[in-house]
PASERO-532459 format. One record per residue (C-alpha): residue in one letter; x, y, z; residue number from 0. Coordinates in steps of 0.2 Angstrom, whole numbers, plus 5000, padded with zeros to 4 digits. Example, Ala and Ser with C-alpha at 12.3 -4.5 7.8 and 13.67 -1.06 7.14 Angstrom:
// residues 2
NODE  rest  c1  c2  c3  nr
NODE  a  5062  4978  5039  0
NODE  s  5068  4995  5036  1
//
This chain:
// residues 451
NODE  rest  c1  c2  c3  nr
NODE  x  5284  5425  5479  0
NODE  x  5300  5416  5484  1
NODE  x  5316  5424  5488  2
NODE  x  5323  5420  5471  3
NODE  x  5307  5426  5462  4
NODE  x  5310  5443  5470  5
NODE  x  5328  5443  5465  6
NODE  x  5331  5439  5447  7
NODE  x  5350  5441  5449  8
NODE  x  5351  5427  5462  9
NODE  x  5358  5411  5456  10
NODE  x  5352  5394  5464  11
NODE  x  5366  5381  5464  12
NODE  x  5377  5390  5452  13
NODE  x  5388  5376  5447  14
NODE  x  5373  5368  5439  15
NODE  x  5367  5383  5430  16
NODE  x  5370  5382  5411  17
NODE  x  5382  5394  5404  18
NODE  x  5376  5407  5391  19
NODE  x  5382  5404  5373  20
NODE  x  5397  5415  5370  21
NODE  x  5401  5416  5389  22
NODE  x  5420  5422  5391  23
NODE  x  5432  5407  5393  24
NODE  x  5436  5412  5411  25
NODE  x  5418  5410  5415  26
NODE  x  5416  5393  5406  27
NODE  x  5432  5386  5414  28
NODE  x  5427  5392  5431  29
NODE  x  5430  5377  5443  30
NODE  x  5415  5368  5450  31
NODE  x  5422  5359  5464  32
NODE  x  5436  5360  5477  33
NODE  x  5446  5347  5468  34
NODE  x  5445  5357  5452  35
NODE  x  5451  5373  5460  36
NODE  x  5469  5377  5457  37
NODE  x  5479  5386  5470  38
NODE  x  5474  5391  5487  39
NODE  x  5481  5375  5494  40
NODE  x  5484  5384  5511  41
NODE  x  5465  5386  5513  42
NODE  x  5457  5371  5503  43
NODE  x  5470  5358  5502  44
NODE  x  5467  5341  5511  45
NODE  x  5464  5344  5529  46
NODE  x  5465  5363  5529  47
NODE  x  5453  5372  5540  48
NODE  x  5442  5380  5527  49
NODE  x  5441  5364  5517  50
NODE  x  5436  5355  5533  51
NODE  x  5423  5368  5537  52
NODE  x  5415  5367  5520  53
NODE  x  5415  5348  5519  54
NODE  x  5407  5348  5537  55
NODE  x  5394  5361  5531  56
NODE  x  5398  5373  5545  57
NODE  x  5407  5387  5536  58
NODE  x  5401  5404  5543  59
NODE  x  5402  5421  5537  60
NODE  x  5419  5426  5529  61
NODE  x  5429  5438  5520  62
NODE  x  5440  5433  5505  63
NODE  x  5454  5445  5503  64
NODE  x  5466  5444  5488  65
NODE  x  5470  5451  5471  66
NODE  x  5459  5450  5455  67
NODE  x  5457  5433  5447  68
NODE  x  5463  5421  5461  69
NODE  x  5446  5413  5464  70
NODE  x  5436  5423  5477  71
NODE  x  5420  5422  5467  72
NODE  x  5423  5404  5462  73
NODE  x  5426  5398  5480  74
NODE  x  5410  5407  5486  75
NODE  x  5400  5397  5472  76
NODE  x  5409  5381  5476  77
NODE  x  5404  5383  5495  78
NODE  x  5386  5387  5490  79
NODE  x  5385  5371  5479  80
NODE  x  5394  5360  5492  81
NODE  x  5384  5365  5506  82
NODE  x  5367  5365  5496  83
NODE  x  5363  5383  5501  84
NODE  x  5354  5396  5490  85
NODE  x  5366  5408  5482  86
NODE  x  5364  5426  5479  87
NODE  x  5377  5436  5470  88
NODE  x  5377  5454  5475  89
NODE  x  5389  5468  5468  90
NODE  x  5394  5483  5478  91
NODE  x  5397  5493  5463  92
NODE  x  5378  5493  5457  93
NODE  x  5368  5490  5473  94
NODE  x  5363  5502  5487  95
NODE  x  5355  5502  5504  96
NODE  x  5338  5499  5497  97
NODE  x  5343  5483  5488  98
NODE  x  5352  5477  5503  99
NODE  x  5337  5479  5515  100
NODE  x  5326  5470  5502  101
NODE  x  5337  5455  5501  102
NODE  x  5340  5454  5519  103
NODE  x  5322  5454  5523  104
NODE  x  5319  5440  5510  105
NODE  x  5333  5430  5517  106
NODE  x  5326  5432  5535  107
NODE  x  5309  5425  5529  108
NODE  x  5318  5410  5520  109
NODE  x  5328  5406  5536  110
NODE  x  5311  5404  5545  111
NODE  x  5308  5391  5533  112
NODE  x  5325  5383  5536  113
NODE  x  5332  5388  5519  114
NODE  x  5350  5393  5520  115
NODE  x  5356  5408  5510  116
NODE  x  5373  5413  5505  117
NODE  x  5375  5431  5501  118
NODE  x  5390  5434  5491  119
NODE  x  5395  5452  5490  120
NODE  x  5409  5456  5477  121
NODE  x  5420  5471  5481  122
NODE  x  5412  5473  5498  123
NODE  x  5425  5487  5501  124
NODE  x  5415  5499  5490  125
NODE  x  5401  5499  5503  126
NODE  x  5400  5513  5515  127
NODE  x  5398  5511  5534  128
NODE  x  5379  5513  5533  129
NODE  x  5378  5500  5520  130
NODE  x  5389  5487  5529  131
NODE  x  5380  5490  5545  132
NODE  x  5364  5484  5536  133
NODE  x  5371  5466  5536  134
NODE  x  5375  5465  5554  135
NODE  x  5359  5460  5562  136
NODE  x  5356  5446  5549  137
NODE  x  5374  5440  5550  138
NODE  x  5372  5440  5569  139
NODE  x  5356  5430  5569  140
NODE  x  5362  5418  5556  141
NODE  x  5349  5423  5543  142
NODE  x  5362  5423  5530  143
NODE  x  5380  5418  5528  144
NODE  x  5389  5432  5521  145
NODE  x  5404  5430  5510  146
NODE  x  5413  5446  5505  147
NODE  x  5426  5448  5492  148
NODE  x  5439  5462  5492  149
NODE  x  5455  5467  5484  150
NODE  x  5458  5479  5498  151
NODE  x  5464  5476  5516  152
NODE  x  5448  5472  5526  153
NODE  x  5457  5480  5541  154
NODE  x  5454  5497  5533  155
NODE  x  5439  5494  5522  156
NODE  x  5427  5483  5532  157
NODE  x  5419  5490  5548  158
NODE  x  5426  5482  5564  159
NODE  x  5409  5476  5569  160
NODE  x  5406  5466  5553  161
NODE  x  5424  5461  5553  162
NODE  x  5423  5453  5570  163
NODE  x  5409  5442  5564  164
NODE  x  5418  5435  5549  165
NODE  x  5433  5425  5547  166
NODE  x  5446  5433  5535  167
NODE  x  5454  5421  5522  168
NODE  x  5469  5428  5512  169
NODE  x  5469  5421  5494  170
NODE  x  5486  5421  5485  171
NODE  x  5490  5425  5467  172
NODE  x  5492  5409  5457  173
NODE  x  5509  5403  5452  174
NODE  x  5514  5405  5434  175
NODE  x  5516  5386  5432  176
NODE  x  5498  5384  5439  177
NODE  x  5491  5396  5426  178
NODE  x  5501  5388  5412  179
NODE  x  5493  5371  5417  180
NODE  x  5475  5379  5417  181
NODE  x  5478  5387  5400  182
NODE  x  5484  5370  5393  183
NODE  x  5468  5362  5400  184
NODE  x  5457  5375  5392  185
NODE  x  5465  5372  5375  186
NODE  x  5460  5354  5376  187
NODE  x  5443  5355  5385  188
NODE  x  5430  5351  5372  189
NODE  x  5415  5354  5384  190
NODE  x  5419  5371  5391  191
NODE  x  5436  5376  5383  192
NODE  x  5443  5379  5366  193
NODE  x  5446  5360  5362  194
NODE  x  5434  5361  5347  195
NODE  x  5446  5373  5338  196
NODE  x  5459  5360  5337  197
NODE  x  5473  5372  5342  198
NODE  x  5491  5368  5347  199
NODE  x  5502  5379  5358  200
NODE  x  5520  5379  5363  201
NODE  x  5524  5378  5381  202
NODE  x  5535  5394  5380  203
NODE  x  5520  5403  5373  204
NODE  x  5508  5398  5387  205
NODE  x  5522  5402  5399  206
NODE  x  5523  5419  5392  207
NODE  x  5505  5422  5394  208
NODE  x  5505  5416  5412  209
NODE  x  5520  5427  5416  210
NODE  x  5511  5442  5410  211
NODE  x  5496  5439  5420  212
NODE  x  5503  5444  5437  213
NODE  x  5494  5429  5445  214
NODE  x  5477  5434  5438  215
NODE  x  5469  5418  5430  216
NODE  x  5455  5428  5423  217
NODE  x  5467  5439  5413  218
NODE  x  5477  5424  5407  219
NODE  x  5461  5416  5400  220
NODE  x  5456  5432  5392  221
NODE  x  5473  5433  5384  222
NODE  x  5472  5415  5378  223
NODE  x  5455  5419  5369  224
NODE  x  5464  5433  5360  225
NODE  x  5478  5422  5355  226
NODE  x  5466  5408  5350  227
NODE  x  5457  5420  5338  228
NODE  x  5474  5425  5330  229
NODE  x  5479  5407  5329  230
NODE  x  5463  5402  5320  231
NODE  x  5469  5414  5306  232
NODE  x  5487  5408  5306  233
NODE  x  5488  5389  5306  234
NODE  x  5479  5385  5322  235
NODE  x  5496  5385  5332  236
NODE  x  5500  5397  5346  237
NODE  x  5518  5401  5346  238
NODE  x  5528  5414  5356  239
NODE  x  5525  5428  5343  240
NODE  x  5506  5426  5343  241
NODE  x  5506  5425  5362  242
NODE  x  5517  5441  5363  243
NODE  x  5504  5450  5351  244
NODE  x  5490  5444  5362  245
NODE  x  5498  5450  5378  246
NODE  x  5503  5467  5371  247
NODE  x  5506  5474  5388  248
NODE  x  5510  5466  5405  249
NODE  x  5496  5467  5418  250
NODE  x  5502  5476  5433  251
NODE  x  5493  5473  5450  252
NODE  x  5491  5491  5455  253
NODE  x  5478  5503  5463  254
NODE  x  5483  5521  5465  255
NODE  x  5472  5523  5480  256
NODE  x  5473  5505  5487  257
NODE  x  5485  5494  5497  258
NODE  x  5496  5489  5483  259
NODE  x  5500  5508  5480  260
NODE  x  5506  5509  5498  261
NODE  x  5515  5492  5497  262
NODE  x  5525  5498  5482  263
NODE  x  5530  5516  5489  264
NODE  x  5535  5507  5505  265
NODE  x  5546  5495  5496  266
NODE  x  5554  5510  5486  267
NODE  x  5557  5520  5502  268
NODE  x  5564  5506  5512  269
NODE  x  5576  5501  5498  270
NODE  x  5582  5519  5497  271
NODE  x  5584  5519  5516  272
NODE  x  5594  5502  5515  273
NODE  x  5606  5510  5502  274
NODE  x  5600  5498  5488  275
NODE  x  5600  5507  5472  276
NODE  x  5595  5492  5461  277
NODE  x  5580  5488  5472  278
NODE  x  5575  5506  5473  279
NODE  x  5576  5508  5454  280
NODE  x  5565  5492  5452  281
NODE  x  5551  5498  5463  282
NODE  x  5552  5516  5455  283
NODE  x  5550  5507  5438  284
NODE  x  5536  5497  5444  285
NODE  x  5526  5512  5450  286
NODE  x  5530  5521  5434  287
NODE  x  5524  5506  5423  288
NODE  x  5508  5505  5433  289
NODE  x  5504  5523  5429  290
NODE  x  5508  5532  5446  291
NODE  x  5507  5551  5446  292
NODE  x  5525  5557  5444  293
NODE  x  5522  5571  5455  294
NODE  x  5517  5560  5469  295
NODE  x  5533  5550  5467  296
NODE  x  5543  5567  5467  297
NODE  x  5535  5572  5483  298
NODE  x  5539  5556  5491  299
NODE  x  5557  5556  5485  300
NODE  x  5559  5574  5492  301
NODE  x  5553  5567  5509  302
NODE  x  5566  5553  5508  303
NODE  x  5580  5566  5507  304
NODE  x  5573  5575  5522  305
NODE  x  5569  5560  5533  306
NODE  x  5583  5548  5529  307
NODE  x  5597  5558  5522  308
NODE  x  5596  5574  5532  309
NODE  x  5611  5584  5536  310
NODE  x  5623  5569  5532  311
NODE  x  5621  5575  5514  312
NODE  x  5611  5591  5514  313
NODE  x  5614  5594  5495  314
NODE  x  5602  5579  5493  315
NODE  x  5587  5590  5496  316
NODE  x  5592  5602  5482  317
NODE  x  5595  5588  5470  318
NODE  x  5578  5580  5473  319
NODE  x  5569  5597  5471  320
NODE  x  5579  5599  5455  321
NODE  x  5573  5582  5449  322
NODE  x  5555  5587  5453  323
NODE  x  5557  5603  5443  324
NODE  x  5564  5593  5429  325
NODE  x  5550  5580  5429  326
NODE  x  5538  5595  5429  327
NODE  x  5547  5603  5414  328
NODE  x  5550  5588  5403  329
NODE  x  5536  5576  5408  330
NODE  x  5536  5558  5405  331
NODE  x  5545  5548  5399  332
NODE  x  5561  5559  5399  333
NODE  x  5558  5566  5416  334
NODE  x  5557  5549  5423  335
NODE  x  5576  5548  5422  336
NODE  x  5577  5564  5434  337
NODE  x  5568  5555  5447  338
NODE  x  5578  5539  5444  339
NODE  x  5594  5549  5446  340
NODE  x  5588  5556  5463  341
NODE  x  5583  5538  5469  342
NODE  x  5600  5531  5465  343
NODE  x  5609  5546  5473  344
NODE  x  5598  5545  5489  345
NODE  x  5602  5526  5490  346
NODE  x  5621  5529  5489  347
NODE  x  5621  5545  5500  348
NODE  x  5626  5544  5518  349
NODE  x  5611  5541  5529  350
NODE  x  5605  5551  5545  351
NODE  x  5588  5553  5553  352
NODE  x  5595  5563  5567  353
NODE  x  5585  5579  5563  354
NODE  x  5569  5569  5559  355
NODE  x  5571  5561  5576  356
NODE  x  5576  5577  5585  357
NODE  x  5560  5586  5578  358
NODE  x  5549  5571  5583  359
NODE  x  5556  5573  5601  360
NODE  x  5553  5591  5601  361
NODE  x  5535  5588  5595  362
NODE  x  5532  5575  5609  363
NODE  x  5540  5587  5622  364
NODE  x  5528  5601  5617  365
NODE  x  5513  5589  5617  366
NODE  x  5517  5583  5635  367
NODE  x  5523  5599  5644  368
NODE  x  5515  5615  5648  369
NODE  x  5517  5629  5635  370
NODE  x  5533  5638  5643  371
NODE  x  5534  5657  5641  372
NODE  x  5548  5664  5631  373
NODE  x  5563  5669  5643  374
NODE  x  5563  5688  5645  375
NODE  x  5581  5690  5638  376
NODE  x  5575  5682  5621  377
NODE  x  5560  5693  5619  378
NODE  x  5560  5708  5608  379
NODE  x  5558  5725  5616  380
NODE  x  5552  5738  5603  381
NODE  x  5543  5749  5616  382
NODE  x  5547  5758  5633  383
NODE  x  5535  5748  5642  384
NODE  x  5542  5731  5636  385
NODE  x  5559  5737  5642  386
NODE  x  5553  5742  5659  387
NODE  x  5546  5725  5660  388
NODE  x  5564  5718  5657  389
NODE  x  5560  5712  5639  390
NODE  x  5577  5709  5631  391
NODE  x  5586  5711  5648  392
NODE  x  5602  5701  5648  393
NODE  x  5602  5696  5630  394
NODE  x  5620  5694  5623  395
NODE  x  5623  5697  5605  396
NODE  x  5633  5682  5598  397
NODE  x  5642  5692  5585  398
NODE  x  5650  5702  5599  399
NODE  x  5656  5687  5609  400
NODE  x  5672  5678  5607  401
NODE  x  5670  5663  5596  402
NODE  x  5653  5670  5590  403
NODE  x  5645  5660  5605  404
NODE  x  5637  5667  5620  405
NODE  x  5635  5658  5637  406
NODE  x  5616  5661  5636  407
NODE  x  5602  5648  5639  408
NODE  x  5589  5649  5625  409
NODE  x  5577  5636  5631  410
NODE  x  5564  5639  5645  411
NODE  x  5571  5636  5663  412
NODE  x  5561  5620  5665  413
NODE  x  5569  5613  5649  414
NODE  x  5587  5619  5653  415
NODE  x  5600  5608  5646  416
NODE  x  5589  5597  5635  417
NODE  x  5597  5590  5620  418
NODE  x  5586  5584  5605  419
NODE  x  5598  5584  5590  420
NODE  x  5611  5570  5591  421
NODE  x  5621  5571  5575  422
NODE  x  5628  5554  5568  423
NODE  x  5646  5552  5561  424
NODE  x  5639  5550  5543  425
NODE  x  5644  5561  5529  426
NODE  x  5643  5580  5532  427
NODE  x  5635  5577  5549  428
NODE  x  5651  5571  5556  429
NODE  x  5657  5589  5553  430
NODE  x  5642  5596  5562  431
NODE  x  5645  5584  5577  432
NODE  x  5662  5591  5578  433
NODE  x  5656  5609  5577  434
NODE  x  5643  5605  5591  435
NODE  x  5657  5599  5602  436
NODE  x  5667  5615  5598  437
NODE  x  5652  5626  5603  438
NODE  x  5651  5616  5620  439
NODE  x  5669  5619  5624  440
NODE  x  5667  5638  5620  441
NODE  x  5652  5639  5632  442
NODE  x  5661  5628  5645  443
NODE  x  5676  5639  5645  444
NODE  x  5665  5655  5647  445
NODE  x  5657  5647  5662  446
NODE  x  5673  5642  5671  447
NODE  x  5683  5658  5677  448
NODE  x  5701  5659  5673  449
NODE  x  5700  5648  5658  450
//
């Protein structure tokens, strides 16, 4: 039994495999050669490293990282066809460790017969550590060429041992004009596309579909198929109205637990920090449109008030907590406006991270110094024994002192004189800075006799 008899899902020389009747347009229009491939010129353009490796037949194991519909699977199949290697397509969604080991053993036997195997693992980030470990010995020995595809950052989702043995190539979303050109080609292609339907289409209709695909060519093809079905019943012409009906809703690249989630919240936070309300509203709107949990956004907005506004505008924290309550009370979409108001306010508020920095300095101090005992004069003395041990001795009650400030050290002796909080001159914090200076003067006067 050969490797491919044992694995019915494997595809040998996939570009030559006949397509099933009724296959989706995206599958029928899949490029078969590097010259047919649209986009990714930085990787497979003339003279580019990956193209040179493929043409020289010396491409090793690699990871393709990029958003959906940009050609990760297509490129893997082209490599298999160009290098005349056997190709096994493997899904991390439906396969487990048992299937991995079976395929690896078969590939090793094939390698002994000088047969090269490319194992394409779609969504490799879904494999756990043990499953990814199973590939290692075979990749190291060269029994297989592993090509993994992932929409997630491989730095976090692929184990370091496997990552170090693979080259990572980043695939970019296709440009709108590239997608529009591919859609036009699909409309006229009689062999694989929709040419037999004799459809016509306005450029602005195809541009609309392309713009709503968010760089995902597969999605654009799917939308074009819907538009074609509508056009067949309405004069065989795809205008902007039919395109808009097919699109229905913009496709947003988003994964609530993936990298794009963190990219967007990072963009929102940094826009607020940079006092840019327009950008902040845009990124907030993007996250709402993609279905983000409003309470997650509310929590992050409260954090922004604490971290970046601080005591320069202490009312910001109350405003953000109120916005959170309004969001909880009203729900979407009405409650979205409460968070939008908070984001705009935070963007325009004076900024200070002085308390954030001060607390970080305190945490570092605690981590790197011994745990100092509380000075005796600051300790409570509820019992006679404690008083006999000088607990509370020397404590000075601030309300009885002139200026309500006592000349009394409240830090341990080894940290005497430490300053962690350095207020800025922004907003309300400017007043706090003046008050701190006033407190210093009062203490200094009490330490200097005759003043």
